[in-house]
N, C-alpha and C positions, 0 to 999 in steps of 0.2 A: 504493499499499499504505499502511495507517495506521501511525503512528510510535508505538512503545511507549515509555513512560516508564519510569524504573528502578523505581519503586515497584510499578507493575503487572507488570513482568518478574519481579521478586523475589517478588512474591506468588504468581504462577503457578508458578514454580520450587519455592517453598517447599511449596505445597499438594500439588504433584505429588509431590515427594519424600516428603512426610509419608504421603500415601496408600500409596505404594509400600513405604515402610519399615515400616508397620504390617501390610500384607499379608505381606510377607516374614517379619516376625517371627513372625506365626501360622504361616505355611507351613513356616518352618524352625525351629520350636521343638523339634524333635528334635535333640538333641546330636551325633547321628551325621552330621549335615550338616557336613562338615568346612569350615571357614572361613566358615560363613554368618553367624555372629555378628560377625566381623570386618568383613564387607561391610556388614552393617546398621549396625555402629558408625561406618563411613565415611560412610553416609547420614545418620546422626545428627550427625556433625560438621558436614556441609554444612547440615543443617537449623538448627543453632545458629548458623552463620556468617550465614545469611540475614537474620535480623531485625538482626544488628549491621551488616551492609552497609546495610540500609534506614535505620538511624538515623544514618548518617553525617552530620556537622555538627550533630547534636542531642546526641551524646555525645562524650566525649573520643576523639581520634584513636587512643589507645592501645588502645581497645576496638573502635571502628568500622573502624579500618584494620589495626593490627597483630594483635589477637586474632583478628578475623574471617578475616584471610588465613592466619594460622597453622591456624586450624581447617580452612580450605579445603584448605591443604596437607596437613594430617593426614588428611583424608578420602582423598585418593589414596594415601597411605602405608598407610592401612587396607585399600583395595582391593588393593594390591600384597601385603600380608601375607595376606590372604584367598586370593588365587590361590596364593601360595606354600605355605600350609597344604594347600589343596585338591590341588595337584599334587605335593606333597612336595618342593618346592624348598628347599635349603639356601642361606641368604643371611646374609652378616654383618649384624649389628645396625646397623653404620654405615650400610648402604644405606637403612635405614628412618629413621635419625636425620638423615642428610645433607640431605634436602630440607627439613626443619624448621629445621636450622641455617642453610641458605642463605635460607629466607624470613625468618628473624629477622634476618638481616644486611641483607637487601634492604629491609625495612620499617623498620629502625632507622636505617640509612645515609641512605635517601631519603625519610624520612617527610614532608619539605616539598618534595620535588621529584616532583610528581605524575606527570609525563611519564616520567622515568627509572624510577620505581617501577613503573609500569604495564608498561613494556616488559620489565623483568627478571622481573616476577612472572608475566606471561603466558608468558614464555619458559620459566620453571620448570615451570608448569603443563602446557604443551605436551610438554615432555620427559617428564613423569610419565605423561601419558596415552599417548604413543607407546611408552614403556617397558612399559606394562600391555598394549598391543596385541601388543608383541613377545613377551611372556611367553605370551600365548594362542596365537600363530601358530606358536611353538615346539612346541606340542602338536597341531598339526594332524593329524599322523599317528596319534594315539592315541585321538582322539574324532571324532565326526562332524563332517566339514568344514564343513558348513552352519552348525552350532552355533558353532563356533570363529570362523567368518567373521563372523557376526551380532555375537558378543560382541566381537570385535576391532574391528568397524566402529563400534560404539558409542564405543569410546576414541578411534578416529581422528577421529570427528566432534567429540568433545569437544576434541580437539587442535586441530581447525579453528576452533572457537569461540574458543579461547584465543589462537590465532594471529591471528585476525581483530582482536581487541581489541588485542593487541600491536602489529600492523601499522599499526592506525589511530593509536594514540599515537606510534609511531614517525614516521609521516608528517605528524603535526601539528606546527605551528609554535609552538603554545601550551605553554609550560613548565608551566602549571597546568591542563593538560587534565583534563577530568572523564571518567574511563573509563565512568561510568554515565549520562553526559548522553543525553537523548532524541535519537534520530537513527537513520539507517539502520544503523549498526553495532550499536546496541542491539537493533534488531528483528531483524537477520540473525543476530546471536549466539544469540537466543533460538530462532529457526527451526531453527538447527543444534543447539542444546542439547537441545530437546525430543525429536527422533528419537534423539539420543545416549543420553539417559536411558532411553528406551524399548527401544533395542537392547541397552544393557547389562543392564537388568533381565531382558529376555527371554532373552538369552544366559546370564545367571546361573542362571535358573531352569531352562533346558533342560540346562545343563551338569551341574546337581546331579541333575536327573531321570535322565539318561543314567548318571551313576555309581550312582544307587540302582538302576536297572534291571539294571546289570551286576552289582552286588552281590547282588540277588535270584537271578539266573541263576547266579552262582557258588555261593551257598549251596545252591541246588537241586542241584548236582552234588558237594556235600561231605558226607561221613559225619560226622554230629555228635560222635561219640565219639572217633575217631581223627584226624579232620582230613584224612584221606586222601579221595580221590575215591570216591564211592559207585558203585552199579551204573550209574546214568545217566551219571556222569562217565566211568566206564570205557568204556562203549559208544560215547560221543562220541570219546573218545581213541583207541579201537581202530579205530573206522571212519576216523578221519583217518590213522593210521598205515598202515592197508590201502591207502588212496587214494594216499598218498605212495609206498609200496612198488611199487604198480601202475604209477605214473608213471615210476619209475626202474628197474623191473624188479629191485628189491632184496629182500633178506630182511627178514621180520618173524617174531619169535618171541614165544611167549606161555607164561607159567609160571603155573600154579595151584598155590596153597600152602594146604595144609590142616593145621591142628594136630592132633597125635595125641592121642586120649583127652582132648580139651578139656573134654568134658562132666564129667569127674571133677573138674575144677577148680572149676567151678560148684557141683557137688554137695557137695564137701567144704569149700570155702572161702567159697562164696557167690558171687552174681553180681557183686557190687561188685569182688571180687578178681579175677573173671574179666575185668571191663572193665579193670581195671589192666593185666592181662596183655596184652590186646588193643592198648591204647595203646603199651605198651613194644614189642610186636612190630611195630607199625607204624613206630616209630622205628628199629628195627634194619633193617628193609626199606629205609626211606629212606636210612638211612646206607650200607648195602652197595650199594644199586643206584646211588645218586648220579645221574649224568647219563646213565646208560646205559639207563634205563627209566622207565616211568610205573607208579606203584604205586597200587592201588585195594583197597578192602575191598568185595567184591561180595556179602557175606552171612555173617552169624553169625561163624564163625571161619575163613572162606575168604577168602584175599587172591589178588590177581592182579598180575602185572608184565608190562606190554607192552614189548618190547624192539625198537625200530624199528632196521633195518639190521643186525640181529644174525643171523648164519648158525647152523646147528644146533650145531655143535661149540662155538662160543662161548657159545651160549645154555645149553647143558648145563653148561659150566664155571661160568657165573654162577649158575645154579640150584644147583649143588653148593656154591658159597661161601655162598649164602643158607642152605642146610640147616645146614652146618656152623656158620655164626654164631648161628643159633637154638639149635642143640644144646649149644654151648659157652657160652652166655650164663648169667650168675649168676642163675638163677631161684629159688634158695633165699631170696635177699634179699627176695623178694616173697612169702615164706611157702609156696611150693611144696615138697612133701615130696621130690620127685625132679625131675630135668632135664625140661624141655619140649622136644619134638621136632616136626618137621613133615615131611610127605610132599609131594612136588612132582611134578606132571605137566607136561611141556614139549612143545609142538608148534611146529613151524617150517615156513615155506614161502616160496618166492620169489614175489613179487608178480606178479599177472596180473589182468586185467580180469574174469576168471571167478572170482576169490577170493570165498568165502563166509565171512563172519564167523562165522556160526552153525556151519558145519562145522568151521572152525578151532578155535573154542571147545570143540566137542564132542570133537575129537581129543585136545586137552589134558586135558579132563575123563576121557575113557577111559583115557589114560596114568595120571592121578591115581587112579582107581579100581582100576586093575590093580596099582599100586604098594601101595595100602593093603590089598588082598587078599594080596599076597605077603609084604610085610614091614614096611612103614611106616619112617619115618626114612630115606627114600631119595629118590632122583630117578629117574623113568622118562621117557623120551623116546618120543613116539608113534612106533611102528614100530621103535624102537631103544631099547635098554635100557642104562643105566648101572648097573654093578655097585653093590649096596648096600654101604655100609661095614661091616667086621667088627663083629658084635655089635649091629648095628642093628635085628635083627628083634625085634618086640615081640609077646608072646603076647596 
């Protein structure tokens, strides 16, 4: 195998990094790509360090050794910060500053002791790489495993390259050993570093693409006005609830909520005021339902609550609480001339493999229509009625 000298190695590494950094800067120019610019900044730090390493012996050591290695250390710190931003990890600032402080100590204390400096520096880089791999593997259950493995493998290979250089210096008897001297160590470290860089870049791109795809799917299920699930999101949650109920032979309840005379709000106050009312209603439902159900806006002024594991009597009680909360809310502060009320239809059934989501929804809708025909501002349960509260009938 041909032996690579250091200028050739660093040139290959520099050009590869430069090409990847430019492509990533273009690909992740969207500011919504969380942590992307920190990762690109890490690559930029390595790009800056490369020429300084190459000029070793031609420029003062404070630049070619101290500054270059501080930049190299900073690049791994930027990668860590990038992953923390992406995953939402909270970490003390000391965790980011500590590697730089250690590198500063290593390269000032052993500036003239090449062997010792090389051992400790590569030990530091190895730990940084393995820490990055650990951060990724900790999220293996939240993202596609193959993406996490590819990304983590890149950092494990990077740790291997650093470990190889450190081990070579440790086993050398030469106190002035040149870590960049031509030889097998230089060649093999490049052979390890090249796939490391490719794996890290590929993992980085795939992880961000997976996050983007998940965000697109999430937005497709969200009502843009209220932030609640839309009809599509409701159908997915409803289907999932029925499947779980069938597996456990448990109850599922459904409440359809329709605002009474909401059209008059739009006619008198305008659609902007109507939108404000719908947003506030969504907040009321989220607050009252809490962890007991899934809230969605399925069209216009019609909302729905899926209550998994909720039997009929409890579903009726929860629906009545929702009705009361809406009726008692301070709607006058939103410019409404009179209190806003809602009519609710409820259906419940114990899960079975023969359950039809469409029939289940139809029963709740029929209960809602019956309640609106009879009284409004009340709760009706499919095949069972709950008495309307006194004075709730609206002409």
